[in-house]
Phi, psi and omega in degrees: 000116176274146177233139176049051182301137177083005179246171178293342180263012180300137176209158180234136180242132176244135182239132176235136179232133177239131180241125175230104184063238179268354181273133178233128176238121177243131180235130174258132178242118180255125179290129183295128177225161180306328183295335180244015183300320180296324177295319180294321181295337180266015183291165177224146180255127178244152172270131179213122181052047179062026178227159175268127179239126180265130184226138174278153178283170184307318181299316179293318178297320178298317179298312183294320177295323180293337179282339182287154180242039177247150178299326180297325178297319178296319178295319178299317179298319178297318179293332178279352180079026183267147172250041184308134179092348179257018183282153176289144179293000000 
């Protein structure tokens, strides 16, 4: 899914979902661009199922969700307890 194509904030999101019985795993992969570089730089690597998984911290996730223009992003931010957009200038 491309967002804001042709702008400095252009980014692409790839989503993969694996279903095994009743278990569903969905992973979003965001292609690194300068607009989200600070979120990427604050990442952390965890071991999961004998593999290394790179995850951005809450601040980076909040920034990336705030950049999205989907209703689901706003719902995700609310569920994360974020007040994105209500920050002091």
